[in-house]
C-alpha positions, -999 to +999 in steps of 0.1 A: +818-700+098+803-670+085+762-675+070+755-651+040+723-647+027+722-646-008+688-630-022+681-634-064+667-604-084+635-622-084+625-620-043+598-646-054+629-673-050+636-683-018+673-670-007+708-687-010+724-693+024+765-694+018+788-703+044+820-691+048+855-689+064+866-659+075+893-643+050+870-650+020+860-626-003+822-630-010+825-629-041+849-661-039+826-682-020+796-675-044+819-683-073+828-714-055+789-722-048+782-716-087+759-688-072+743-682-111+740-645-111+780-636-100+799-639-131+831-625-121+846-619-146+877-608-141+887-632-110+883-604-081+909-582-097+886-549-101+886-543-136+850-555-143+822-546-122+805-580-128+802-593-089+780-562-086+757-568-048+735-547-031+740-547+004+711-547+029+701-515+045+709-529+080+748-538+069+759-515+051+775-497+082+796-530+091+813-530+059+846-512+054+848-478+036+843-482+001+875-476-020+877-457-050+884-478-071+857-504-059+837-468-059+848-461-098+840-494-112+806-492-099+799-465-127+803-494-152+774-516-134+749-532-152+725-525-132+719-481-118+737-483-089+715-483-059+729-469-019+736-505-008+760-510-044+794-528-037+812-555-057+817-585-040+849-593-049+858-563-023+839-578+006+861-594+027+842-617+052+851-617+090+828-632+119+814-593+125+795-601+089+781-632+099+740-628+090+749-607+059+722-602+034+725-588+004+705-591-029+719-598-069+708-571-095+681-582-124+720-585-144+753-580-147+760-575-184 
């Protein structure tokens, strides 16, 4: 099992701990567990940018490089892009990402 720590934009809220299987996308795990703040309107087809997350700086380099389509789609996020911004539909979970920490943006629209 892979454990993910998902922090709401409001840091006063306790982080959610999600459990996932290798091969799942972070977006799918969040949708399956009804995480508020991950809209995923396109269902992971990389056409909406409503699954935006900000990866904690300690984890950014452990993710595969961002593809050109994801990089372009991040221009359409509701919240200003940050250095750790990624689309959760493009983060495929592996054992190496056990303990991954991400923060949700204030909103997705």
